C-alpha positions as CSV (number, residue, x, y, z in Angstrom):
1,X,22.4,-20.7,12.6
2,X,20.0,-19.8,9.9
3,X,17.6,-18.4,12.6
4,X,20.0,-15.5,13.0
5,X,18.7,-14.2,9.6
6,X,15.5,-13.1,11.3
7,X,17.0,-10.6,13.7
8,X,19.4,-9.5,11.0
9,X,16.5,-8.6,8.8
10,X,15.2,-6.2,11.5
11,X,18.5,-4.9,12.8
12,X,20.3,-4.1,9.5
13,X,17.9,-1.3,8.4
14,X,17.5,0.1,11.9
15,X,21.2,0.3,12.6
16,X,21.8,1.6,9.0
17,X,19.2,4.4,9.7
18,X,21.6,5.9,12.2
19,X,24.5,6.2,9.8
20,X,23.2,8.9,7.4
21,X,22.7,11.3,10.4
22,X,26.0,10.4,12.1
23,X,28.2,10.4,9.0
24,X,26.2,13.3,7.5
25,X,28.0,15.6,9.9
26,X,31.0,15.1,7.6
27,X,29.6,13.9,4.3
28,X,26.6,15.7,2.8
29,X,25.6,13.1,0.3
30,X,26.2,9.9,2.2
31,X,22.6,9.1,2.8
32,X,21.7,7.5,-0.5
33,X,24.6,5.0,-0.7
34,X,23.9,3.9,2.8
35,X,20.2,3.5,2.1
36,X,20.9,1.6,-1.1
37,X,23.3,-0.8,0.7
38,X,20.9,-1.2,3.6
39,X,17.8,-2.0,1.5
40,X,19.8,-4.3,-0.8
41,X,21.1,-6.2,2.2
42,X,17.5,-6.5,3.5
43,X,16.4,-7.9,0.1
44,X,19.3,-10.5,0.2
45,X,18.4,-11.5,3.8
46,X,14.7,-11.8,2.8
47,X,15.6,-14.1,-0.1
48,X,17.7,-16.3,2.2
49,X,14.8,-16.5,4.7
50,X,12.5,-17.5,1.9
51,X,14.8,-20.2,0.7
52,X,15.1,-21.6,4.2
53,X,11.4,-21.7,4.7
54,X,11.0,-23.5,1.3
55,X,13.6,-26.0,2.1
56,X,13.2,-26.7,5.8
57,X,9.8,-25.1,6.7
58,X,8.9,-22.4,9.2
59,X,11.6,-21.4,11.8
60,X,11.9,-19.0,14.6
61,X,14.5,-17.1,16.7
62,X,14.3,-16.2,20.4
63,X,15.8,-12.8,21.0
64,X,18.6,-12.7,23.5
65,X,18.3,-16.4,24.2
66,X,15.1,-15.9,26.3
67,X,12.7,-18.6,25.2
68,X,9.0,-17.8,24.7
69,X,6.6,-17.2,26.2
70,X,8.9,-15.0,28.4
71,X,11.2,-13.8,25.6
72,X,10.4,-12.2,22.3
73,X,10.2,-14.5,19.3
74,X,10.7,-13.8,15.6
75,X,9.0,-16.2,13.3
76,X,9.1,-16.9,9.5
77,X,6.5,-19.0,7.8
78,X,5.1,-18.9,4.3
79,X,2.7,-16.1,5.0
80,X,5.2,-13.8,6.7
81,X,7.8,-14.6,4.0
82,X,5.5,-13.5,1.2
83,X,4.9,-10.1,2.8
84,X,8.6,-9.9,3.7
85,X,9.6,-10.3,0.1
86,X,7.1,-7.7,-1.0
87,X,8.6,-5.2,1.6
88,X,12.1,-5.9,0.5
89,X,11.4,-5.6,-3.3
90,X,9.3,-2.4,-3.0
91,X,11.8,-0.7,-0.6
92,X,14.7,-1.2,-3.1
93,X,12.7,-0.1,-6.1
94,X,11.2,2.9,-4.5
95,X,14.6,4.1,-3.3
96,X,15.7,4.1,-6.9
97,X,12.8,6.4,-7.7
98,X,13.5,8.6,-4.8
99,X,17.0,9.0,-6.1
100,X,15.7,11.1,-9.0
101,X,12.4,12.4,-7.8
102,X,13.3,13.3,-4.2
103,X,13.1,14.1,-1.4
104,X,16.8,14.0,-0.8
105,X,18.9,14.6,2.3
106,X,20.4,12.5,5.0
107,X,17.4,12.8,7.3
108,X,15.1,11.5,4.6
109,X,17.2,8.4,4.0
110,X,17.5,7.7,7.8
111,X,13.7,7.9,8.1
112,X,13.3,5.7,5.0
113,X,15.6,3.0,6.5
114,X,13.8,3.2,9.8
115,X,10.5,2.7,8.1
116,X,11.8,-0.4,6.3
117,X,13.0,-1.8,9.7
118,X,9.6,-1.2,11.2
119,X,7.8,-2.9,8.4
120,X,10.1,-5.9,8.5
121,X,9.7,-6.2,12.3
122,X,5.9,-6.1,12.0
123,X,6.0,-9.0,9.5
124,X,8.4,-11.2,11.5
125,X,7.4,-10.7,15.2
126,X,5.6,-13.4,17.1
127,X,4.8,-11.2,20.1
128,X,1.7,-8.9,20.4
129,X,3.5,-6.1,22.3
130,X,6.5,-6.2,20.1
131,X,4.1,-5.8,17.1
132,X,2.9,-2.6,18.8
133,X,6.5,-1.4,19.0
134,X,7.1,-1.9,15.3
135,X,3.7,-0.5,14.5
136,X,4.7,2.7,16.2
137,X,8.1,2.8,14.5
138,X,6.4,2.4,11.2
139,X,3.8,5.1,12.1
140,X,6.2,7.7,13.4
141,X,8.5,7.4,10.4
142,X,5.6,7.5,8.0
143,X,4.4,10.8,9.6
144,X,7.8,12.3,9.1
145,X,8.2,11.1,5.5
146,X,4.8,12.4,4.4
147,X,5.8,15.9,5.6
148,X,9.4,15.5,4.3
149,X,8.9,18.1,1.5
150,X,8.1,20.7,4.3
151,X,5.1,22.1,2.5
152,X,2.0,23.3,4.3
153,X,-0.3,20.8,2.6
154,X,1.9,17.8,3.4
155,X,2.4,19.0,7.0
156,X,-1.4,19.1,7.4
157,X,-1.8,15.6,5.9
158,X,0.9,14.3,8.2
159,X,-0.7,15.9,11.2
160,X,-4.0,14.4,10.4
161,X,-2.5,11.0,9.9
162,X,-0.6,11.4,13.2
163,X,-3.8,12.1,15.2
164,X,-5.7,9.2,13.6
165,X,-2.7,6.8,13.7
166,X,-2.1,7.6,17.4
167,X,-5.7,6.8,18.2
168,X,-5.3,3.5,16.3
169,X,-2.1,2.5,18.0
170,X,-3.6,3.4,21.4
171,X,-6.7,1.2,20.8
172,X,-4.4,-1.6,19.7
173,X,-2.3,-1.3,22.8
174,X,-5.5,-1.2,25.0
175,X,-6.5,-4.5,23.3
176,X,-3.1,-6.0,24.0
177,X,-3.5,-5.0,27.6
178,X,-6.8,-6.8,27.9
179,X,-5.2,-9.9,26.3
180,X,-2.5,-9.9,28.9
181,X,-5.1,-9.5,31.7
182,X,-7.0,-12.5,30.4
183,X,-4.1,-14.8,29.6
184,X,-1.0,-13.5,31.4
185,X,1.2,-13.8,28.2
186,X,1.9,-11.8,25.1
187,X,3.5,-14.5,22.8
188,X,1.1,-15.1,20.0
189,X,1.0,-18.9,20.1
190,X,0.9,-18.9,23.9
191,X,-2.0,-16.5,23.9
192,X,-3.8,-18.8,21.5
193,X,-3.3,-21.7,24.0
194,X,-4.1,-19.7,27.1
195,X,-7.3,-18.3,25.7
196,X,-8.6,-21.9,25.5
197,X,-7.0,-23.0,28.8
198,X,-7.8,-20.1,31.1
199,X,-10.4,-17.7,29.6
200,X,-12.6,-19.1,26.8
201,X,-13.8,-17.5,23.6
202,X,-16.8,-15.9,25.4
203,X,-14.8,-14.2,28.1
204,X,-15.5,-10.4,28.1
205,X,-11.8,-9.5,28.3
206,X,-11.0,-11.7,25.3
207,X,-13.9,-10.3,23.3
208,X,-13.0,-6.7,24.2
209,X,-9.4,-7.2,23.4
210,X,-10.2,-8.5,19.9
211,X,-12.6,-5.6,19.3
212,X,-10.0,-3.0,20.4
213,X,-7.2,-4.6,18.4
214,X,-9.3,-4.8,15.2
215,X,-10.5,-1.2,15.6
216,X,-7.0,0.0,16.0
217,X,-5.7,-1.9,13.0
218,X,-8.7,-0.7,11.0
219,X,-7.6,2.9,11.6
220,X,-4.1,2.0,10.4
221,X,-5.4,0.1,7.4
222,X,-7.9,2.9,6.5
223,X,-11.1,0.9,6.3
224,X,-14.2,3.0,5.8
225,X,-15.4,5.0,7.8
226,X,-12.0,5.5,9.6
227,X,-10.2,6.1,6.3
228,X,-10.1,9.9,6.2
229,X,-6.3,10.2,6.7
230,X,-5.4,8.2,3.6
231,X,-6.5,10.3,0.6
232,X,-4.8,13.4,2.0
233,X,-1.7,11.6,3.0
234,X,-1.3,9.9,-0.4
235,X,-2.0,13.0,-2.4
236,X,0.1,15.5,-0.4
237,X,3.1,13.3,0.2
238,X,6.1,13.4,-2.2
239,X,5.6,10.9,-5.0
240,X,8.3,8.5,-3.8
241,X,6.9,8.5,-0.3
242,X,3.4,7.8,-1.6
243,X,4.7,4.9,-3.6
244,X,6.2,3.1,-0.6
245,X,3.4,4.1,1.9
246,X,0.6,3.0,-0.5
247,X,2.3,-0.3,-1.3
248,X,3.5,-1.4,2.2
249,X,2.2,0.6,5.2
250,X,-1.5,-0.4,5.2
251,X,-0.5,-3.7,3.7
252,X,1.5,-4.7,6.7
253,X,-1.3,-3.5,9.0
254,X,-3.7,-5.8,7.1
255,X,-1.2,-8.6,7.5
256,X,-1.2,-8.0,11.2
257,X,-5.0,-8.2,11.2
258,X,-4.8,-11.6,9.4
259,X,-2.0,-12.8,11.8
260,X,-3.8,-11.7,15.0
261,X,-7.2,-13.1,13.9
262,X,-6.0,-16.5,12.8
263,X,-2.9,-17.2,14.8
264,X,-3.8,-15.6,18.1
265,X,-7.6,-15.7,18.4
266,X,-8.2,-18.4,15.7
267,X,-11.2,-19.2,13.6
268,X,-13.0,-20.8,16.6
269,X,-13.2,-17.4,18.2
270,X,-15.0,-16.0,15.1
271,X,-17.3,-19.0,15.2
272,X,-18.1,-18.5,18.9
273,X,-18.6,-14.7,18.5
274,X,-20.8,-14.3,15.4
275,X,-21.8,-10.8,16.3
276,X,-18.1,-9.6,16.2
277,X,-17.5,-11.4,12.9
278,X,-20.7,-10.0,11.4
279,X,-19.8,-6.4,12.5
280,X,-16.4,-6.7,10.8
281,X,-18.1,-8.1,7.7
282,X,-20.6,-5.3,7.5
283,X,-18.0,-2.6,7.9
284,X,-15.8,-4.2,5.3
285,X,-18.6,-4.6,2.9
286,X,-19.5,-0.9,3.2
287,X,-15.8,0.0,2.7
288,X,-15.7,-2.0,-0.5
289,X,-18.6,0.0,-2.1
290,X,-17.9,3.4,-0.5
291,X,-14.2,3.4,-1.4
292,X,-14.8,2.5,-5.0
293,X,-17.6,5.1,-5.3
294,X,-15.5,7.8,-3.8
295,X,-12.6,6.9,-6.1
296,X,-14.8,7.2,-9.2
297,X,-15.6,10.9,-8.2
298,X,-11.9,12.1,-8.1
299,X,-10.0,14.1,-10.6
300,X,-6.6,13.8,-9.0
301,X,-4.8,10.6,-9.8
302,X,-3.2,10.0,-6.4
303,X,-6.4,10.8,-4.5
304,X,-8.4,8.4,-6.8
305,X,-6.1,5.4,-6.2
306,X,-6.0,6.3,-2.4
307,X,-9.8,5.8,-2.3
308,X,-9.4,2.7,-4.3
309,X,-7.2,1.3,-1.5
310,X,-10.1,1.8,0.9
311,X,-12.2,-0.5,-1.2
312,X,-9.4,-3.1,-1.7
313,X,-8.6,-3.3,2.0
314,X,-12.4,-3.7,2.6
315,X,-12.2,-6.8,0.5
316,X,-9.3,-8.1,2.6
317,X,-11.2,-7.3,5.8
318,X,-14.3,-9.2,4.5
319,X,-12.1,-12.2,3.7
320,X,-10.9,-12.2,7.3
321,X,-14.4,-12.0,8.7
322,X,-15.9,-14.7,6.5
323,X,-13.8,-17.3,8.4
324,X,-13.8,-19.3,5.2
325,X,-10.7,-21.0,3.8
326,X,-11.3,-20.0,0.2
327,X,-12.1,-16.4,1.2
328,X,-9.0,-16.2,3.4
329,X,-6.8,-17.5,0.6
330,X,-8.3,-14.7,-1.6
331,X,-7.6,-12.1,1.1
332,X,-4.0,-13.2,1.4
333,X,-3.5,-13.3,-2.4
334,X,-5.2,-9.9,-2.7
335,X,-3.0,-8.5,0.0
336,X,0.1,-9.3,-1.9
337,X,-1.4,-8.4,-5.3
338,X,-2.7,-5.1,-4.1
339,X,0.8,-4.2,-2.8
340,X,2.3,-4.9,-6.1
341,X,-0.4,-3.1,-8.1
342,X,-0.4,0.0,-6.0
343,X,3.4,0.2,-6.0
344,X,3.3,0.1,-9.8
345,X,0.4,2.5,-10.1
346,X,1.8,5.2,-7.8
347,X,5.3,4.7,-9.3
348,X,3.8,5.3,-12.8
349,X,1.9,8.3,-11.7
350,X,5.0,9.7,-10.1
351,X,7.0,9.1,-13.3
352,X,4.4,11.0,-15.4
353,X,4.5,13.8,-12.8
354,X,8.3,13.9,-12.8
355,X,8.6,13.9,-16.6
356,X,5.5,15.8,-17.7
357,X,3.9,17.5,-14.6
358,X,0.6,15.6,-15.1
359,X,-1.4,15.0,-12.0
360,X,-5.0,15.5,-13.0
361,X,-7.3,13.6,-15.4
362,X,-7.5,16.9,-17.4
363,X,-3.8,16.8,-18.0
364,X,-3.6,13.3,-19.4
365,X,-4.9,13.9,-23.0
366,X,-2.8,11.8,-25.4
367,X,-0.3,11.0,-22.6
368,X,0.2,7.6,-24.2
369,X,1.5,9.2,-27.3
370,X,4.1,11.2,-25.3
371,X,5.0,8.4,-22.8
372,X,3.8,5.1,-24.3
373,X,5.7,2.7,-22.0
374,X,4.8,4.5,-18.8
375,X,1.1,4.9,-19.8
376,X,0.9,1.3,-21.1
377,X,2.2,0.0,-17.7
378,X,-0.3,2.1,-15.8
379,X,-3.1,0.8,-18.1
380,X,-2.2,-2.8,-17.5
381,X,-2.0,-2.3,-13.8
382,X,-5.3,-0.4,-13.8
383,X,-7.0,-3.3,-15.6
384,X,-5.5,-5.7,-13.1
385,X,-7.0,-3.6,-10.3
386,X,-10.4,-4.0,-12.0
387,X,-9.8,-7.7,-11.9
388,X,-9.3,-8.5,-15.6
389,X,-7.7,-11.9,-16.0
390,X,-5.0,-13.0,-16.2
391,X,-3.8,-10.9,-13.3
392,X,-3.3,-11.3,-9.6
393,X,-6.1,-8.8,-9.1
394,X,-8.5,-11.2,-10.7
395,X,-7.3,-14.1,-8.5
396,X,-7.8,-12.3,-5.2
397,X,-11.3,-11.1,-6.0
398,X,-12.3,-14.4,-7.4
399,X,-11.3,-16.4,-4.3
400,X,-12.9,-13.9,-2.0
401,X,-16.1,-13.9,-4.1
402,X,-16.3,-17.6,-4.2
403,X,-15.6,-17.9,-0.5
404,X,-18.4,-15.3,0.2
405,X,-20.9,-17.3,-1.9
406,X,-19.8,-20.6,-0.2
407,X,-20.3,-19.0,3.2
408,X,-23.7,-17.7,2.2
409,X,-24.8,-21.1,0.9
410,X,-23.4,-22.9,3.9
411,X,-25.7,-21.0,6.3
412,X,-24.0,-17.6,6.5
413,X,-27.3,-16.1,5.3
414,X,-27.5,-12.9,3.2
415,X,-24.3,-11.4,4.5
416,X,-22.0,-13.7,2.4
417,X,-24.1,-13.0,-0.7
418,X,-24.0,-9.3,0.1
419,X,-20.2,-9.4,0.1
420,X,-20.1,-11.0,-3.3
421,X,-22.5,-8.4,-4.6
422,X,-20.4,-5.6,-3.1
423,X,-17.3,-6.9,-4.9
424,X,-19.3,-7.0,-8.2
425,X,-20.5,-3.4,-7.7
426,X,-17.0,-2.3,-6.6
427,X,-15.6,-3.8,-9.8
428,X,-18.0,-1.8,-11.9
429,X,-17.0,1.4,-10.1
430,X,-13.3,0.5,-10.6
431,X,-13.9,-0.2,-14.3
432,X,-15.5,3.2,-14.6
433,X,-12.5,5.2,-13.3
434,X,-9.9,3.0,-15.0
435,X,-11.8,3.3,-18.3
436,X,-11.8,7.0,-17.8
437,X,-8.0,6.9,-17.3
438,X,-7.6,4.8,-20.5
439,X,-9.8,7.2,-22.4
440,X,-7.6,10.1,-21.5
441,X,-4.5,8.2,-22.3
442,X,-5.5,6.8,-25.7
443,X,-8.6,8.4,-27.0
444,X,-8.4,12.1,-26.0
445,X,-6.1,14.8,-27.3
446,X,-5.0,17.0,-30.1
447,X,-5.9,16.2,-33.7
448,X,-8.4,13.3,-32.8
449,X,-11.8,13.4,-34.5
450,X,-15.1,14.2,-32.8
451,X,-15.6,15.8,-29.5
452,X,-12.2,14.5,-28.3
453,X,-10.3,16.4,-30.9
454,X,-8.5,19.5,-29.6
455,X,-6.6,21.3,-32.4
456,X,-4.1,23.8,-30.9
457,X,-4.5,27.3,-32.1
458,X,-8.2,27.2,-33.1
459,X,-11.1,28.7,-31.2
460,X,-13.0,27.0,-28.4
461,X,-11.1,24.1,-26.9
462,X,-7.9,25.1,-28.7
463,X,-7.8,28.4,-26.9
464,X,-8.1,26.5,-23.6
465,X,-5.1,24.4,-24.6
466,X,-3.1,27.6,-25.5
467,X,-3.9,28.9,-22.1
468,X,-2.8,25.7,-20.6
469,X,0.5,26.1,-22.5
470,X,1.0,29.5,-21.0
471,X,0.5,28.2,-17.5
472,X,-3.2,29.1,-17.0
473,X,-6.4,27.3,-17.0
474,X,-10.0,28.4,-16.3
475,X,-10.9,25.3,-14.3
476,X,-8.0,25.6,-11.9
477,X,-7.9,22.5,-9.8
478,X,-6.0,24.3,-7.0
479,X,-9.2,24.7,-5.0
480,X,-9.7,20.9,-5.1
481,X,-6.2,19.6,-4.7
482,X,-4.3,22.4,-3.1
483,X,-1.7,22.7,-5.7
484,X,0.6,20.0,-6.9
485,X,3.9,21.8,-6.8
486,X,4.6,20.0,-3.5
487,X,6.4,17.2,-5.4
488,X,8.6,19.7,-7.1
489,X,9.2,21.1,-3.6
490,X,10.2,17.7,-2.6
491,X,12.8,17.6,-5.3
492,X,14.0,21.2,-5.0
493,X,13.5,21.9,-1.4
494,X,11.1,24.8,-2.1
495,X,8.4,24.5,0.5
496,X,6.6,27.6,-0.6
497,X,5.7,26.1,-4.0
498,X,3.4,23.5,-2.5
499,X,1.1,26.1,-1.1
500,X,1.0,28.2,-4.3
501,X,-1.2,27.9,-7.4
502,X,-1.5,24.8,-9.6
503,X,-0.3,25.6,-13.1
504,X,-1.5,23.3,-15.9
505,X,1.3,21.4,-17.6
506,X,2.5,22.8,-20.9
507,X,1.6,21.2,-24.3
508,X,3.7,20.6,-27.4
509,X,2.8,22.0,-30.8
510,X,0.9,18.8,-31.4
511,X,-1.1,19.2,-28.2
512,X,0.7,16.4,-26.4
513,X,2.0,16.8,-22.8
514,X,5.3,18.5,-23.0
515,X,8.3,17.4,-20.9
516,X,9.0,19.6,-17.9
517,X,12.2,21.5,-17.9
518,X,15.1,19.2,-17.0
519,X,13.0,16.0,-17.4
520,X,15.1,12.8,-17.5
521,X,15.8,11.3,-20.9
522,X,16.2,7.6,-21.6
523,X,18.2,6.2,-24.5
524,X,15.9,3.1,-24.5
525,X,12.4,4.6,-24.8
526,X,10.7,7.8,-25.9
527,X,9.3,8.4,-22.4
528,X,10.9,11.3,-20.6
529,X,11.3,9.4,-17.4
530,X,14.3,7.9,-15.6
531,X,15.3,4.4,-16.8
532,X,15.8,2.5,-13.5
533,X,12.3,3.4,-12.1
534,X,10.7,2.6,-15.5
535,X,12.3,-0.8,-15.4
536,X,11.0,-1.3,-11.8
537,X,7.5,-0.4,-13.2
538,X,7.9,-3.0,-15.9
539,X,8.8,-5.6,-13.4
540,X,5.7,-4.7,-11.4
541,X,3.6,-5.3,-14.5
542,X,5.3,-8.6,-15.2
543,X,4.7,-9.7,-11.6
544,X,1.1,-8.7,-11.7
545,X,0.4,-10.7,-14.9
546,X,2.7,-13.7,-14.1
547,X,1.1,-14.2,-10.6
548,X,-2.3,-14.2,-12.3
549,X,-1.3,-17.5,-13.9
550,X,-0.3,-18.9,-10.5
551,X,-3.6,-19.7,-8.8
552,X,-2.7,-23.3,-8.0
553,X,0.8,-22.4,-7.0
554,X,-0.4,-19.6,-4.6
555,X,-2.9,-22.0,-3.1
556,X,-0.1,-24.5,-2.6
557,X,2.3,-21.9,-1.2
558,X,-0.2,-20.6,1.4
559,X,-1.7,-24.1,2.0
560,X,0.2,-24.9,5.2
561,X,-0.9,-21.6,6.9
562,X,-4.5,-22.2,5.8
563,X,-4.4,-25.8,7.0
564,X,-3.1,-24.7,10.4
565,X,-5.6,-21.9,10.6
566,X,-8.6,-24.1,9.9
567,X,-7.4,-27.3,11.5
């Protein structure tokens, strides 16, 4: 009966999503308790599924009693369980942040639960068409959540994502149609068998289907050059929405890419179609460098880490295309690690914005003195993103780099070496913008000697700080970022604020970032941020570092999937 856990994990959040709207007709504030219970239940079910996989191995459930390949199958193995646990943990933690940062309202919590259900379905399904259904549920709810503060800027970002996402989903569905024409089935394992039995890896329908599916997923993942929706969506969405979208939405699409490539088409398909693998490898390599370079040019924190995601998912795409066991292990580890790191980074950025109104590099001078714990957590996660050991960021990059070199030396030519070189260049770019962030946190601000010293009240730079205190600044970033009041609008429901001017955060008499009016206050730390999300941020840091020590354990955990994929 443990197989019933699989449909429960999908059904619970989707059914719960109807309750805030239904009960909201009578109770105005019923949404958050329902969302809290729903996401906590999903976390408990995910833990039970993980325990079952550890004890008894992979298991599946045929929906409605209709056995595959006719019926739809849900499957749990070590790969899907790892992503499922990430989805469950991030959804619970982000909900705690949304409780204080907004948006609020029963429609928001319904969409949030529906998003969680879509993500869980994407992770557990063993059917290609069913994956499309959950991909669309995830996409539609994400479009709504990005625009949930009802500002003009977020509505534009949501519309842009909707157009690109619809194209991606359509291409994926077209690829699934070609698969069905070639094999007559949609069950993932049955497609794998029927490609060999009926069509062959060189069949034009099979090759076209893979090309369409990968292109559609690349749009969803945001791999360069089809990444343009991601920076706007991450920047303009409310902070709590950005946190869950950055950590999970592209992550589950990248998981789908790994699953489709190695469970449906298999490594033999990549070996038989070197031109397709090389094309994916080239695009991913360009994404690695371009994403990091674009990230280094940004002044807005959310936009910077959005471009960073373009580079990190490029590494995962390269790991898939290398068709190398070491590289694929690195891609899977980086998939999980990136989700944890981006959850923590965007949560930390959101906490600083909530407590101090800081969203730009220029606003971060001496932020570590005002919010030492939040700034310290962001600093550790930033260094992990660079790949400083011990961190899971280092492990993922290391395995992908070693796999790329192995592929090059084993006859893969210059492409494998180029991937390793691109990872190295990307790491340097990442170090540059993370170092700039640390410099603003710890080595810039009021009263510090040298060019960084800004003494409030004197001429020159001090006058600029005084102007900042009064709400003005000569180098107004509104032209670049369109105003950052949209997150306040998310909390207060003021849609007009998001389209207005961007006022620089106030400073204290010491020149430190001043808490915004009504900023949360914790009895445990000096940071003016809410306690529960800060604890979640601390757990993200601990997970990032702890998993960095688990190289052999992670290799052992994902070993069965890798053995099956390369058998």
